C-alpha positions in Angstrom: 40.0 -28.6 -131.4 37.0 -29.2 -133.6 33.8 -27.3 -133.1 30.6 -28.9 -131.8 27.5 -29.2 -134.0 25.8 -26.5 -131.9 28.8 -24.1 -132.4 28.9 -24.8 -136.1 25.1 -24.2 -136.4 25.4 -21.0 -134.5 28.2 -19.8 -136.7 26.3 -20.4 -139.9 24.3 -17.6 -141.5 20.7 -17.6 -140.2 19.3 -18.0 -143.7 21.1 -21.4 -144.1 19.6 -22.6 -140.8 16.0 -22.4 -142.0 15.4 -25.3 -144.4 13.2 -25.1 -147.5 10.6 -27.6 -146.0 10.3 -25.5 -142.8 9.9 -22.3 -144.7 7.3 -23.9 -147.0 5.3 -25.1 -144.0 5.3 -21.7 -142.5 4.0 -20.0 -145.7 1.4 -22.8 -146.3 0.1 -22.3 -142.8 0.0 -18.5 -143.3 -2.0 -18.8 -146.6 -4.4 -21.3 -145.0 -5.1 -19.0 -142.1 -5.8 -16.2 -144.5 -8.2 -18.4 -146.4 -10.0 -19.4 -143.2 -10.3 -15.7 -142.2 -11.5 -14.6 -145.6 -14.8 -16.3 -145.2 -16.5 -14.2 -147.9 -14.0 -15.2 -150.6 -14.3 -18.9 -149.6 -18.1 -18.8 -149.8 -18.1 -17.1 -153.2 -15.7 -19.6 -154.6 -18.1 -22.3 -153.7 -21.4 -20.5 -154.2 -20.8 -19.3 -157.8 -20.1 -22.8 -159.3 -23.1 -24.2 -157.4 -25.3 -21.4 -158.7 -24.1 -21.9 -162.2 -24.7 -25.7 -162.0 -28.3 -25.1 -160.7 -28.8 -22.5 -163.5 -27.7 -24.8 -166.3 -29.5 -27.9 -164.9 -32.9 -26.3 -164.1 -33.1 -23.4 -166.5 -31.2 -24.6 -169.6 -31.0 -28.3 -169.0 -34.5 -29.1 -170.3 -33.8 -27.3 -173.6 -30.3 -28.7 -174.1 -31.1 -32.3 -173.1 -34.9 -33.0 -172.8 -34.2 -36.4 -171.3 -33.4 -34.8 -167.9 -29.8 -36.2 -167.5 -28.1 -33.0 -168.4 -26.8 -32.8 -164.8 -24.5 -35.8 -165.5 -23.1 -34.0 -168.5 -22.5 -30.6 -166.9 -21.0 -31.6 -163.5 -17.4 -32.3 -164.8 -17.3 -28.9 -166.4 -18.6 -27.3 -163.2 -15.9 -29.0 -161.2 -13.2 -27.4 -163.4 -15.0 -24.1 -163.3 -15.0 -24.3 -159.5 -11.2 -24.8 -159.6 -10.9 -21.7 -161.8 -12.9 -19.6 -159.4 -10.9 -20.8 -156.4 -7.5 -20.5 -158.2 -8.2 -16.9 -159.3 -8.0 -15.7 -155.7 -4.4 -16.8 -155.7 -3.5 -14.0 -158.2 -5.1 -11.5 -155.9 -3.3 -12.9 -152.8 0.1 -12.8 -154.5 -0.5 -9.3 -155.8 -1.4 -8.1 -152.3 1.8 -9.5 -151.0 3.9 -7.9 -153.7 2.3 -4.5 -153.5 1.9 -4.0 -149.7 5.6 -4.4 -148.9 5.3 -7.7 -146.9 7.7 -9.4 -149.3 10.4 -6.8 -148.3 9.8 -7.8 -144.7 10.2 -11.5 -145.5 13.4 -10.8 -147.3 15.0 -9.5 -144.1 14.1 -12.7 -142.2 16.2 -15.9 -142.2 13.8 -17.6 -144.6 13.5 -18.2 -148.3 11.0 -15.5 -149.3 10.1 -17.0 -152.6 8.4 -19.9 -150.7 5.5 -17.4 -150.1 4.3 -18.3 -153.7 4.4 -22.0 -152.9 2.4 -21.3 -149.8 -0.3 -19.6 -151.8 -0.4 -22.5 -154.3 -0.6 -25.3 -151.7 -3.3 -23.5 -149.7 -5.3 -22.9 -152.9 -5.1 -26.7 -153.6 -6.5 -27.5 -150.2 -9.2 -24.8 -150.5 -10.2 -25.9 -154.0 -10.5 -29.6 -153.1 -12.9 -28.7 -150.3 -14.9 -26.5 -152.6 -14.9 -29.3 -155.2 -16.2 -31.8 -152.6 -19.1 -29.4 -151.8 -20.0 -29.0 -155.5 -20.0 -32.8 -155.9 -22.3 -33.2 -152.9 -24.7 -30.6 -154.2 -24.6 -32.3 -157.6 -25.5 -35.6 -156.0 -28.5 -34.0 -154.3 -29.8 -32.5 -157.6 -29.5 -35.9 -159.4 -25.9 -36.5 -160.5 -25.4 -40.2 -160.7 -21.8 -41.3 -161.4 -21.0 -44.9 -162.1 -17.4 -44.8 -161.2 -15.7 -47.3 -158.9 -13.1 -46.4 -156.3 -10.2 -46.6 -158.8 -12.0 -44.3 -161.3 -12.8 -41.8 -158.5 -9.2 -41.8 -157.4 -8.0 -41.2 -160.9 -10.5 -38.3 -161.3 -9.4 -36.7 -158.0 -5.7 -37.0 -159.1 -6.5 -35.3 -162.4 -8.5 -32.6 -160.8 -5.7 -31.9 -158.3 -3.2 -31.8 -161.1 -5.3 -29.2 -162.9 -5.8 -27.2 -159.7 -2.0 -27.0 -159.2 -1.4 -26.1 -162.9 -4.0 -23.3 -163.0 -3.0 -22.0 -159.5 0.6 -21.7 -160.5 -0.6 -19.8 -163.6 -2.7 -17.5 -161.5 0.3 -17.0 -159.1 2.4 -15.9 -162.0 -0.3 -13.5 -163.2 -0.4 -12.1 -159.6 3.3 -11.3 -160.0 2.8 -9.7 -163.4 0.0 -7.4 -162.1 1.0 -4.1 -160.7 -2.1 -3.8 -158.6 -4.6 -6.0 -156.8 -7.3 -4.8 -159.1 -5.3 -5.8 -162.2 -4.6 -9.2 -160.8 -8.4 -9.8 -160.3 -9.0 -8.8 -163.9 -6.4 -11.2 -165.2 -7.9 -14.0 -163.3 -11.4 -13.2 -164.4 -10.3 -13.3 -168.0 -9.1 -16.9 -167.7 -12.4 -18.0 -166.2 -14.0 -17.8 -169.6 -12.0 -20.7 -171.0 -14.3 -23.5 -169.8 -17.2 -21.9 -171.7 -15.3 -22.5 -174.9 -15.0 -26.2 -174.4 -17.2 -29.3 -174.0 -18.1 -28.2 -170.5 -21.7 -27.3 -171.2 -22.4 -28.5 -174.8 -20.7 -31.0 -177.1 -18.2 -29.3 -179.3 -19.8 -30.7 -182.5 -22.7 -28.3 -182.0 -20.4 -25.3 -182.4 -19.5 -23.5 -185.6 -16.4 -25.0 -187.3 -13.9 -22.3 -186.2 -15.0 -22.4 -182.6 -15.2 -26.1 -182.6 -11.5 -26.3 -183.6 -10.5 -24.0 -180.8 -12.7 -25.9 -178.3 -11.3 -29.3 -179.4 -7.6 -28.2 -179.1 -7.6 -26.2 -175.9 -6.6 -27.7 -172.5 -10.0 -27.7 -170.8 -11.8 -30.1 -173.2 -9.6 -33.2 -172.8 -9.7 -32.6 -169.0 -13.5 -32.5 -169.0 -13.8 -35.5 -171.3 -11.3 -37.4 -169.0 -13.2 -36.6 -165.8 -16.6 -37.3 -167.6 -15.3 -40.6 -168.8 -13.9 -41.6 -165.4 -17.0 -40.7 -163.5 -19.7 -41.8 -166.0 -17.8 -44.7 -167.5 -17.8 -43.3 -171.1 -15.2 -43.7 -173.8 -11.9 -42.1 -172.7 -9.8 -42.4 -175.9 -6.6 -40.3 -175.8 -8.2 -37.6 -173.6 -6.3 -38.5 -170.4 -3.0 -38.3 -172.1 -3.7 -34.9 -173.5 -5.1 -33.8 -170.1 -2.1 -34.8 -168.2 0.2 -33.4 -170.8 -1.5 -30.0 -170.8 -1.5 -29.9 -167.0 2.2 -30.7 -166.7 3.1 -28.2 -169.5 1.1 -25.4 -167.9 2.4 -26.1 -164.4 6.1 -26.3 -165.3 5.9 -23.2 -167.6 4.0 -21.3 -164.9 6.4 -22.3 -162.1 9.4 -21.2 -164.1 7.6 -18.0 -165.1 6.6 -17.3 -161.5 10.2 -17.9 -160.3 11.6 -15.5 -162.9 9.0 -12.8 -162.1 9.6 -13.1 -158.4 13.3 -12.7 -158.7 12.9 -9.8 -161.2 10.5 -7.9 -159.0 12.4 -8.5 -155.8 15.6 -7.4 -157.4 14.0 -4.2 -158.6 13.0 -3.1 -155.1 
C-alpha cells in the first residue's frame, strides 16, 4: 500500500519541509522588523546624506559652480552616498548575528540558516530605496530640477537598486569577515570614502593626473555619470555599460564570497 502525501511529508526530515522561499521570507521579515525598531540607525542613514547635500550645495556650491546649479550636479553622487550609508549597517547586522550565537540557534531549526544573509540584503534594499526617495524629495525642495521622463526615471531606479544590491552583498561579506561588531563598522566606514574619489562632487578632470586615473576607472564614477545622464539628459556614452558590469561583478563576487565565509565560519563552530 502506498503512503499518502501527508504521511510522506511527515516522514521527511524537517529541514526538507521548509522551502528556500519560505525561509527567505522569514528572514527578510526579521531584518525589516529590526530596521523598523532601530529608528536611530534609520534616521542617521537618511540624515547624513541630506546634511552632506545641504553642506555641498549651500557652503561649497557657490565656489564650485557660481551659476547656482551645483545641486543638479551633486545629487546623483549623494544618492549613491546614501546607498553606502544604508548598506554599511548590513555589515554590522551580519556581524551581530555571527557573534551573538543566534546563527547557532538557527542551525538547530528546520530552516536554511544561510538565508539570514539574504534577509539582511533584501531588507537593506527596501530601507535604502526609502532613504533614497527621501533624499530626492529634499533635493527637489532645495532646487534639484531633473529633466528625465518616466523611462529615464525607471532606468535610474533600476541602476540604483542594482548598486544597492551589489554594495550590500559586499557589506554582508565584510560582516562575515569581521570578528566583532566594531570591526564590521570600521570596514563599512572605509568603503564610504569611495564616492569622494569619483565624479560625485567635482569633475574628474579637475583632479591631479594620478587621482584622475583612479577616479575614472573605479566603479562609482560610471554609476554616477549614468544616473546623472538619465536624470539630467546629458551624454551617457558607455557609462551605463560599465556601471551595470561593475554592479554585476561586485554582486556575484560578493555573493560567492559571503556564501564561502558563512559556510567556513559555521563549520568552525
